[in-house]
C-alpha positions as CSV (number, residue, x, y, z in Angstrom):
1,M,7.4,27.6,-2.2
2,P,9.3,27.5,1.3
3,K,12.6,25.5,0.3
4,N,11.9,23.3,4.0
5,K,8.8,21.1,2.3
6,L,9.8,17.8,1.3
7,R,9.4,17.5,-2.7
8,V,7.9,14.6,-3.5
9,G,7.0,12.0,-6.3
10,I,4.2,9.8,-6.8
11,I,4.9,6.3,-9.2
12,G,1.1,5.5,-9.9
13,I,-0.8,8.1,-9.6
14,G,-4.5,5.9,-9.3
15,L,-7.2,6.2,-7.5
16,F,-5.7,6.1,-4.1
17,A,-2.9,8.0,-5.0
18,L,-5.4,11.0,-6.1
19,T,-7.7,10.8,-3.6
20,Q,-5.2,9.6,-0.5
21,H,-1.6,10.5,-1.0
22,V,-1.5,14.1,-3.1
23,P,-4.7,15.0,-0.1
24,N,-3.1,14.3,2.6
25,L,0.4,15.0,2.0
26,R,-0.3,18.7,1.2
27,N,-2.5,19.3,4.6
28,T,0.5,18.3,6.1
29,G,2.0,21.7,5.3
30,K,5.9,19.9,4.8
31,A,5.1,18.4,1.7
32,E,4.5,19.5,-2.2
33,V,3.7,16.4,-4.8
34,V,5.2,18.4,-7.8
35,A,5.6,15.9,-9.8
36,I,2.8,12.7,-10.7
37,S,3.7,9.2,-13.0
38,R,1.5,6.6,-15.1
39,R,1.3,4.5,-17.9
40,N,-2.7,5.6,-18.8
41,A,-1.8,8.3,-21.0
42,T,-5.5,9.9,-20.6
43,A,-6.1,9.3,-16.6
44,L,-2.4,11.3,-16.3
45,T,-3.6,14.0,-17.8
46,D,-7.2,13.8,-16.1
47,A,-5.2,13.8,-12.1
48,Q,-2.4,16.5,-13.6
49,K,-5.9,19.0,-13.9
50,I,-7.0,18.1,-10.8
51,L,-4.3,18.4,-8.9
52,N,-2.4,21.1,-10.7
53,I,0.4,19.5,-10.7
54,E,3.3,20.1,-13.8
55,E,5.5,17.9,-14.2
56,T,3.9,14.1,-14.9
57,Y,5.7,11.2,-17.0
58,T,3.8,8.0,-18.6
59,D,7.4,6.8,-17.1
60,W,8.2,6.6,-13.6
61,E,12.5,6.5,-14.9
62,K,11.7,9.8,-16.5
63,L,10.4,11.1,-13.1
64,L,12.9,10.0,-11.1
65,E,15.6,11.0,-13.8
66,K,14.2,14.9,-14.4
67,S,12.6,15.8,-11.5
68,Q,13.7,17.9,-8.5
69,L,12.7,15.1,-5.3
70,D,13.4,14.0,-2.0
71,A,10.4,11.1,-2.2
72,V,8.7,9.4,-3.6
73,V,5.3,7.4,-2.7
74,V,5.4,4.3,-4.6
75,S,1.2,3.3,-5.6
76,T,1.3,0.8,-8.4
77,S,0.2,-2.9,-8.5
78,H,2.0,-5.1,-5.8
79,N,4.8,-6.3,-8.3
80,V,5.8,-3.5,-9.3
81,H,7.1,-2.2,-5.9
82,V,9.9,-3.4,-6.1
83,E,11.9,-1.9,-9.2
84,P,11.5,1.5,-8.7
85,T,11.7,1.4,-4.6
86,L,15.1,0.2,-5.9
87,A,15.9,2.7,-8.2
88,A,14.5,5.9,-5.7
89,L,16.7,4.9,-3.0
90,E,19.9,4.1,-4.8
91,R,18.8,8.2,-6.1
92,G,18.9,9.2,-2.7
93,L,15.5,9.4,-2.1
94,H,13.4,8.3,0.3
95,V,10.2,6.4,-0.1
96,L,7.4,5.1,1.1
97,V,6.2,2.2,-0.9
98,E,3.1,0.7,0.2
99,K,1.9,-2.4,1.0
100,P,2.3,-5.7,0.5
101,M,6.0,-4.3,-0.2
102,A,7.0,-6.9,-1.9
103,L,5.5,-10.4,-3.4
104,T,8.4,-12.4,-2.2
105,G,10.5,-11.9,1.1
106,E,13.8,-12.0,-1.1
107,D,12.7,-8.5,-3.0
108,A,11.0,-7.5,0.3
109,W,15.0,-7.8,1.8
110,K,16.7,-5.9,-1.2
111,M,14.6,-3.2,-0.7
112,V,15.5,-3.4,3.4
113,H,19.5,-3.4,2.2
114,A,18.9,-1.4,-0.2
115,A,18.1,1.2,2.3
116,E,20.2,0.4,4.8
117,R,23.1,1.5,2.1
118,A,21.0,4.6,0.9
119,D,20.8,6.0,4.5
120,R,16.9,7.2,3.4
121,V,13.5,6.5,5.4
122,L,12.1,3.4,3.7
123,M,8.1,2.5,4.6
124,V,5.2,1.1,4.5
125,G,1.9,2.0,3.4
126,Y,0.3,0.6,7.1
127,N,-1.8,3.6,7.8
128,S,-3.9,1.5,9.9
129,R,-0.8,3.1,12.3
130,C,-1.9,5.7,12.3
131,L,-5.6,5.4,13.4
132,G,-6.6,6.5,16.7
133,L,-8.0,3.2,18.0
134,W,-5.0,1.3,17.3
135,R,-2.1,4.1,18.2
136,A,-4.4,4.1,21.5
137,A,-4.1,0.8,21.7
138,K,-0.3,0.7,21.5
139,Q,0.3,3.4,23.8
140,A,-1.4,1.6,26.6
141,L,0.9,-1.4,26.1
142,E,4.0,0.2,26.2
143,N,2.9,2.1,28.9
144,G,2.2,-0.8,30.9
145,S,-2.1,0.3,31.6
146,I,-3.9,-3.1,30.4
147,G,0.2,-5.7,31.5
148,P,2.1,-8.1,29.2
149,V,0.7,-8.8,25.5
150,R,0.3,-12.5,25.4
151,Q,-1.8,-13.4,22.7
152,V,-3.2,-11.5,19.5
153,D,-5.7,-12.3,18.0
154,L,-7.3,-10.6,15.0
155,A,-9.0,-11.2,12.4
156,F,-10.8,-9.0,9.2
157,A,-13.3,-10.3,7.0
158,D,-15.0,-8.5,3.6
159,D,-16.9,-9.2,0.3
160,F,-14.3,-9.3,-2.5
161,R,-15.4,-13.0,-4.1
162,W,-17.1,-10.6,-6.9
163,I,-13.7,-9.3,-8.4
164,W,-13.3,-12.9,-9.4
165,E,-16.6,-14.4,-10.3
166,S,-18.2,-10.7,-11.7
167,Q,-17.3,-9.2,-14.7
168,E,-18.9,-5.9,-13.9
169,R,-18.6,-3.4,-10.6
170,P,-21.5,-3.6,-8.5
171,A,-24.2,-1.7,-9.2
172,R,-24.2,0.7,-6.2
173,M,-19.7,0.1,-6.2
174,Q,-20.0,1.6,-9.7
175,E,-22.8,4.7,-9.0
176,K,-20.6,5.7,-5.9
177,L,-18.0,6.4,-8.2
178,R,-19.6,8.0,-10.8
179,T,-20.8,10.9,-8.3
180,S,-17.2,10.9,-6.5
181,G,-15.7,13.6,-8.6
182,V,-13.0,11.4,-9.5
183,P,-12.3,10.9,-13.2
184,S,-14.1,8.1,-15.2
185,S,-10.6,7.3,-16.3
186,F,-9.5,6.0,-13.1
187,F,-12.3,3.1,-13.2
188,G,-13.8,3.2,-16.5
189,D,-16.7,1.7,-17.5
190,E,-18.1,-1.3,-15.0
191,S,-16.3,-3.7,-17.0
192,L,-13.5,-6.4,-15.2
193,K,-11.6,-6.2,-18.2
194,G,-8.4,-6.1,-17.2
195,Y,-8.6,-4.7,-13.9
196,W,-5.3,-5.9,-12.1
197,R,-6.3,-7.3,-9.0
198,R,-8.2,-10.0,-11.1
199,N,-4.8,-11.2,-12.3
200,P,-2.8,-13.2,-9.2
201,A,0.6,-12.8,-11.0
202,E,-0.1,-9.0,-10.6
203,M,-2.3,-9.2,-7.3
204,G,0.4,-11.6,-6.0
205,G,-2.7,-13.4,-4.4
206,G,-5.7,-12.8,-3.0
207,M,-6.7,-11.6,0.2
208,F,-4.0,-12.5,2.4
209,A,-2.0,-10.4,0.2
210,D,-4.0,-8.0,0.2
211,M,-6.1,-7.1,3.6
212,G,-3.9,-10.1,5.5
213,A,-0.6,-7.6,5.1
214,H,-2.8,-5.2,7.9
215,M,-3.5,-8.1,10.2
216,V,0.5,-9.6,10.4
217,D,1.8,-5.2,10.3
218,L,-0.6,-5.0,13.6
219,A,0.0,-8.2,15.2
220,L,3.6,-7.6,15.0
221,W,3.5,-4.3,15.7
222,L,1.3,-4.0,19.1
223,S,3.1,-7.0,20.0
224,G,7.0,-5.9,19.5
225,T,7.8,-8.9,19.1
226,P,9.0,-11.0,15.7
227,P,7.5,-13.8,14.5
228,V,9.7,-17.6,15.3
229,E,6.9,-20.1,14.2
230,V,4.4,-20.3,12.3
231,A,1.5,-22.4,10.4
232,A,-1.1,-21.6,7.9
233,F,-4.1,-22.8,6.3
234,D,-5.9,-21.0,3.2
235,E,-9.2,-21.8,0.8
236,S,-9.5,-21.3,-2.4
237,A,-14.1,-22.5,-2.5
238,G,-12.9,-21.9,-5.9
239,L,-10.8,-19.2,-6.8
240,A,-8.0,-18.9,-8.4
241,V,-6.6,-16.9,-5.2
242,D,-7.0,-17.7,-2.0
243,C,-10.0,-16.7,-0.2
244,F,-9.8,-17.7,3.3
245,L,-6.8,-17.9,5.2
246,S,-6.1,-19.1,9.2
247,L,-3.0,-18.5,10.6
248,Q,-1.5,-19.7,14.4
249,A,1.7,-18.5,15.1
250,R,4.1,-18.1,17.5
251,L,6.0,-15.0,18.7
252,A,9.2,-14.5,20.6
253,E,9.1,-13.6,24.3
254,G,6.0,-16.6,24.4
255,I,3.3,-14.7,22.5
256,R,0.9,-17.0,20.7
257,G,-0.7,-14.9,17.8
258,S,-4.3,-16.2,15.8
259,F,-5.6,-14.3,12.7
């Protein structure tokens, strides 16, 4: 391995990290994933075989303690982002943490301040910024070709009610998983029993904590300004978490936002 390659560890080698983070890191030609962790020992062993990674740990603290790393990706359930991120930064490692950054503003600021103290990069996994459509829009705004931003309107819709209302995954989704080549240890049988996204304490909410985080990030990134006033209404529609959300915001420099 070339000495100048970034040595990366994955904390939480789940479905997304297995199929996206590791391949994309490798495709850069500038990074090598040298260690992975996951509490589920069976899934961890399956990931090791697929990825051909020697160092594996069921305890992320052992990963940080024993592996020689430059950076980590924290790809755990939403409620387990803070502690490993802080621990990695304290060890002088760069961190890419999945969205949402944290479940409270207080914890998010702890992470920011830890990165500042360590003088390391802390990045949140807002992958929309990397898509050509949004990069072109950002470039057009920055070079003035479409004038100043006056209003930002963003909307997102998807059918995630099945996560909360059903006891099994939709048949079409289950079939897609079966034929994906991903080991069944990563998604189990049809049952949704124990799925962390069904637990509000682990999920941190509903649609807003999940996909809404991307919408807020895009709005603030495209406008280049922070919010100064926000009003929001949510509706659970009989679910345990927010299902619909309407948000109006006044951003700095007279920009209005609607989500």
